[in-house]
N, C-alpha and C positions, 0 to 999 in steps of 0.2 A: 498512529499506526496504517491509516488509511493514506495517508501522504505519500507514507513509505513503500507501501505496496504498489502506490500508482508508478513512484518515481522507478521502481525495477522493472516493472511490466513494458512500463516503457524503454528502459535500456534493453530489455531481452529484443522488443518489437522493432524496437527501429536496428540495433545490429541483425535481425533477423531478415529485417526486410518487408516488413507489415505497413506498410504505409497507411492502409485504412487503420489498422486499431491506434497506429501515432497519432493520426488524427482525433479518432473517438478522446485517447484519455487526454490529449490537451484540451479537448473540448470541456471534458470533465473536470478540469482543473488542475493535471499532473505538472508540475513542477518540468520545465524542461534541462534547467542545471540541479536538479538533486541528483546526487550519484548514489550508486548500489555497492558494496563492497563484492570486490571480487581478486581473485590472486594476492592478497596481504594489501591490496589500496582500493582504488575507488574507476570506479567507470560510468561514463556518462553519455546520455545516448548520441550524443553527435559525432562524438569519437567514435563509438562502434558502426556507426552508419558508414563514417567517411574511410574508414579502415575495409570494410565490406565492400563500398563500392555503390553504395543506396541513394546516388543523387538525388531523387525528388526525396525520398526522407529528409537528407541533409539539409534541402532548401527551405521544408517546411519547419524544420526546427531551427532554422535561422531566419527566419520569417518571425518567430515564435521569442526570438531574441537570444538564443543560445548563446552561449559563452563560447566564443572561438578558442579562449586561452585555457579553457576550464583543463587541467592535467590531472590527467589518468594515470594507473601505473604505466601502460604502454604508450604514453606519452601525450602530447593534443592534438586534435584534430588534424592538422596540418601536417606535422609530420608523420602520423598514419598513414593519411590520404597518398603521402608522398613517396611513402616506404612501399607499399603498396600500389601504385605508379597510377594513380587514376587522375589525368592529369584536369580532367572537367571540375572535379571535385578538389581540388590543389586551387586552382585559378576562381572558383566558386568562393570558397574559402577565403582566401586574399584579397575578393573581391568586398567581403563583410568583415574586413580591419583583422584578419589573421595575423599574428606576431612571427615575420620570415624568420626572426633570427632567438627564437627562444631559443633555450641552450636545454633546458630539465629536460626529464623524462628519460624515456626508455632509450631513445636511438640517439639524444643528443644534437637535435635541430633538423628543421626539415630536408636539406640539403645532404647529410650525413643518412638520413633515413632515405632517402631517395638513392643512393650512394650503397646501401647497404642491399637496398632491394632490386638494384642494378638495373634504374630506369634513367638512363641517360637524359630522354628528354624531360624528363622531369626536372633533372638535374639544372637543363640547359634555361627552360622555363624560369623555375628560381633565383640563378642566377643571374638573367634577364632584369628581373624584378629587384633586384637590388638584393639578395641575401651572401651574406660575409660567408666565403667559402673555405675562411681558414676559421670557421667559428669553432672554439674550443667546449665541448662538452660539461654541461652542470651536473647537477646532482641528481638520482635517481634510488627506489629503494627498489625497483623490480630490474633485477639483472638475468642475463641469459649469456651462454658460452660464445655465443656468435657475436655480441656487440659491447661485451660490459668492459674490453680490454680497448674499442676505440675511441681516441678521444678527440681526433678530427677529422673530417671528410676523404682527405690524403690516406689518414691512416687505417681507415675503413675498405677503401680503396686498395691498400695494399696487404689486409687483411683477409679479401675476399679472393685476391690474387686475377680483380679487375685494371689491368694493364690499359683500356683502350680510357678507361674513369680517371688513372692515375694520371695518364700521358694527358685529360684533356685538363682536371685540375691543377696540373704543374704549366700549363700553356697559359691558363688563367689568373697564373699569379698567386696559387697554393704554395705555403713554405715549407720547405722541405726542416728546416732546424725548429729544437723543440715541437712538432708537431706529432710526438708519442707520448702517452702518458707512464706507461714505466717504459719502454724500452727505446730507441732509436726507430726511424721506420728503417733504415737501411737493417737494421738488426732483424724486425719482426720479416722484411724478405728474405733475409739470408735463411732465416729459421723454416723458412717456406720451401727454400728451393727454386725460388722465381729470378730466374738468373736476366731476365728482361726486365722485369721492374729493377731489380739491382743496378741498370745500367744505364735506366732513365732517374732514377734518384741521385745516380753520380754524377752524372754529367748536369743534371739539376744543382749542383753543388751540395752533394752532402759527404759528410766527413769520413772516408772509408773506418775511420778508427775510432770513431764517436763511442766516448762512454766515460763516465761519472762516476760518482756515489751511488747513483739511481739508475743509469741507462746500462746493458751491457753490452762490449763491444762487438760488431758484427762478425767477426771471426770466433769467438767465445760461442756467441749464440749457432752461430752455424754449427761446431763440434755440440754444442748438447742437444740437437735434435739430428746431429749426425745426417748432414746434407755436404756431400761431396763436392756434389757443382760446384752449390756456396763458396764452399771452403777454395777452391780452385780458382774460380772469378774473383773472387775477392785477393787472393796472393797475386793472381798475374795482373791485377789494378794497384799493386801496390802495397796492399795492407801489412802491418808490421808483424812479422810471424815471434817477434823477439817479444810483445807483449805479454806486461804479468799481470792480468786483473781479471778476474769473474765473479760478479757481482749480484748476479742473478739467478731465475730457473733452479735447478736442483743442487747444482755445484756453491749457492752459496748457504746450503744447512751446512756440507763440511768446511767451508772455508773459514775460516779464521784472520779476515781482513782482504786486502787485495794482493794476494802474493802465490795465485799459481799459473804455472804459464801454460801456454798453449796447448803443449805435448804433453804436460801430467794431464790436463782436463780430457785430453782424449782418449790417453791411456784411462784414469778413471774410468770413462764412460767405456771402455771396451770397444772404443772405435777404430779397427783396428787397419784400414783404407785411410782414416786420418791422421791416424800415428804415421803410417809409412809416407802421407803426402809429405807432411812436418820435416821427416825424416830429410826426405828429399833436399827439401832448400835447407837443412842443416843448419835445424836447430840447436841450440846448446842440449846435447844430451846429458850433460850433469847439473844443469841448474835444477835446483831444488824447489819444491812449494810446500807450502804447509796447509795441512788439514785439521778441522779442527781437532783439538783431543789428541795430536799427535805433532812429533816435532817435523821438524821441514827433511821433507826425503824427497830421493832421485826418482824420475820413471819408470825406473826399473824396480826399486822395493813398492812403487806405487804398483803395479804390474805382479809382482811376487805377493803383496798384501792383498788386492783385489782377487787374485788367482787367474791372473791370463797369462798363461803360457807360451801360448801364441805369440802374443804382444811382447814379454820378455825376452822371447828370440830374435825378434826384428829388434829390438835395438843393442843385443847382444853386440849382434852383425853388423851394426853400427858403433859400435865401439864401448857401448854402456861397460864400463867397469862390475867385474861379477864379484869384487873383493870389496865394494866399499861400504863403510859401515858408516850406519846413523843409528841416536840412540833411540831408545823407542819410548815415544809418548806413551802415558797411559792416563787413566780415567781415576777418582780418588777413592772410588768404589773396586778397581780393581785389586784381585786377589792376590799380585805379587807385586812386586817391588821393580823400581826400573831396571831393566839390563840392556847390555851393547850386543848387541847381535848381527850375525854377517851373512849377508844372502847369496847363497853360492848355487846359482841354478843348476849349475852343470853338473851338480853332485844330485841335489831333488831331483831333477828332471831326465836322468840319464839312460831311463829306460824307454823315455816317450817318443813316439813317431810321429803321431797326426797333428796337423795344426787348428785339429775343430777343438775349439775349446773345451768344449763337454767330455773330451778324451783326456784334459790334462789332468786328472785328478789321482791320488793315491790316498792312504789313508794315513792319518796323524802316526799310527802306529808306523806305519813304513815310512814315514819322514823323518821320524825320532830315530829307528835302527838305522836309516843312512847318517843322520846328522850326526849322532851322539856317535857313531864309528869314528869318525872324523874329530869332530872337536871334547868329547870326553861328557863330564859331568853340567859345563857351564851350557853348551849344546842342549842336553836335557832339560833343565831348568826354562831354557826357552822356549822352546816347545811346549811343554807342559803350561807353562803361561798362554801362549796363542791358543790352547786348546780351550782353554777356561775363556777367555775375551773374545767375545763378538766383535767383528771386523777384521778378523784375523784367522780367515778359513786355511789358507796354507794350501791351496789346491796347487797344485802343478802339473 
């Protein structure tokens, strides 16, 4: 028990800069390499001192054979010093044999830590000492929203929108391909609307339509985050506007395989400017997309199902067929059998005037009265079914 108490006290004293107490505890027999539990992991005296910038304490600990590779919840001492930008401590740790290419821990390597901390001077020092600037992140039980998806230093630079850092890494040989853990770097940049980084990555050889079973193409990512600037940039640079794939972010929860067009993705999100841009580039307005538990449907049907009257009118203006039919897909638990219905937005929304989506709403009873007038009992059955089925609000 006494050793545990001393270890905990040593960690606390080191992190808070109390050098005299650190010396006293070491002289009393405290183990400099004993950790104490914190934040679901372990903390060590050297790492705490390094991240807090306490050079003299780090030196004392190292002189007493502190382990430079001790992996705390936030990484080893070198990674943490690099993230905080303490050059003198980084150099001290390297002089005492710290592993410059240790990939485990929160930051996934010292270079990545320096990138995330926006310390170009530390990045240059580490690179000059032989650090791998393409080092892939290892494992960590401690995650934060800022760094959990950063796989390489270059991806970290893209995530934090640091153009200078990204350019430095690329100039010094960082690879663009397979540098992201869940999506391509181009897709990450597209999601953030950073056109400058998009240009840098394309010039470095990034595939403008990159996407497979685990990564999302850049144009789809731009639509997912409603980044109109990224969409324009990518389309002007030659991105394929006829792509049919979307396997990540929110749409994959609705997608049943890679069968969603760019236009349908934009419609589903209510991204009016994105829809307009795609229509201006003459995408196929009739191409169907398959959402989960639904049969293939056109963008117009998606707009109707989502209740986006303003987008429906855009589609109609560009030639969408107001009388097209689809077979309505339904879940096994649905209270109704399959029906074939006809979307007649001219009829359903005849009296709407505003382009604000919030004003394109009418009650189910109003929809029923207008629809059944033209279609009789079949139309009423369909609307009765829609009223009971989540996902078919039928706002107009």
